N, C-alpha and C positions, 0 to 999 in steps of 0.2 A: 581447704577444699580445692579439688582439682577443677580447673577451668575447662570449659567445653573445647576450647582451641587446643588443649593439651591432649585430648583424646580423639582418635579418629571417629568419625560419625558411625562407621560400621560397628566399632567396638561399643560405642555409646548405645546403639540399638539394643545390644544384649545386656547392657548394664542398667540403663534407665530409659525405658521406652518413652515416657512423657517428655523427658529432656531431649531425647532424639527427635521427637515430633516437633517440639518448639524450635530446635536448631534447624531442622529441615525447612520449616516454614520461614524462618529468618533467612536462610540461604536462598530460598525461592524468591522471597521479596526483594532481596538485594542482588539478585542475578549472579549468585556465586555457583554457577553451573558445574564447575570442575570439582567443587568441594562436596557436591551432593552424593549421598549414599544411594546411588541409583538402584542397585540390586534390591535393597530392602524397601525402598520407596515403591518400586514396581510390585513387589510382593504384597505390600500393604494395600495398594490400590486394587490389585486383583482380588484380594481377600474381601475388600469392601463390597465388591460386586457379588461375590459368592454369598456373603452375609445377607445382603438384601434378598437374594433369591431364596435362601433358606428361611428367612423370616416370612416371606410371602407364602411359601409352602406350609410352614408351621401354622401360621394364622389361618390359612385357608382350611386346613384339616380341622382345626378347632371349630371354626365357623360351621363347616359342613356337618360335623358331629352333632352340634347343637341344633342345626336345622333339621337333621334327621330325627333327633330325639323329640323335638317339638312336633314334627309332622306325624311320627309314628307312636308317640306316647303322649297324646294330647291331654289325657287325664292327669299326667304328672308334670305338665308344663309349669315352670316356675318363673318368678321374677329374676332369679339368678340366671337361668338359661337365657331368658330374653335379654338380660343385661350383657351376658357374654356375647350373644349374637350382635348386639348393637356395638359393643366395643371392638370386636374383631372386624366388623364392617368398617368402622371408623378408621382403624389402624391400617387396614388394607387400602382404603381410599387414600389415606395419607401417603402410603408407599407408592401407589400408582400416580398420584399427583406430583410427588417429589421426583419420581423417576418414570416418566411416561413410557420409556422403552421397555418397562416391565409388563405393559398391557398385553402384548402378544404372548409373553410367558404365562400370564394369568390364564389365558385361553388354552394354552398348550398343556399346562399341568393340572387343569381342573379335573380331568378324568382320573389321573394318577392319584391326586389328593382325595378324590371321592372314594376310591378303592380302600385307601387307608382309613378314611373316616367311617366307612361302612363297617369295617372290622372293629374299630374303636367303639362305635355306637352299639354294636352287638354286645361287646364285652361290658360296656358301662351300663347298659340297660338290662342285660340278662336275656334279651330277646334273641331268637334264632336269627342268624345272619340272613336267612332267606326272607325274613320280614322286610328287610331293606332291599329294594330292587337292585338287581345287577345293572340295569340301565339307569343312567343318570336321571334322577327325578326332577331336577330343576333346570331352568335355563341359566346361562351365564349371567344374564341380567337380573334374574330373581335372587341369585346368591348375594349380590351386593345391594339390592333394592331395599331401602330402609323400611318400606311399607310391607314387604313380603315376610310373613311369619314373624312379625315383630311386636304385635300388640295382643297376642294371645288369640288371634282369630284361628278358626279351624280350617 
């Protein structure tokens, strides 16, 4: 078996990502700055940031779809919808707690995510898109408030 020291870390990145990650961590811990595969390390760090942003958008759209369904299809409100609302709120809260710098992004993307959620809710429910208001029907606080539209209230 080939030793890590026999392979450049940039080659290792393409061959075995987990081993590259372990080697990069070891190099950082032991101050082996010149041995670091800086290019791929920078790419991975940038990717992590993009990934968190995508996750926030995705979870927010799912949450908004279910809030819309609960608000505009009260007679079909289910435990499953309420469970989805609770879980998405929880995961978004975890994201915002772990990365407080995402909080301004949350406010910035809320309207964009609502537009997607409105389309998805219309498709999922079979209701005309006009049923769901073009103007955002919730406050940013209500969206994440665990008491808002979470217990089956009308």
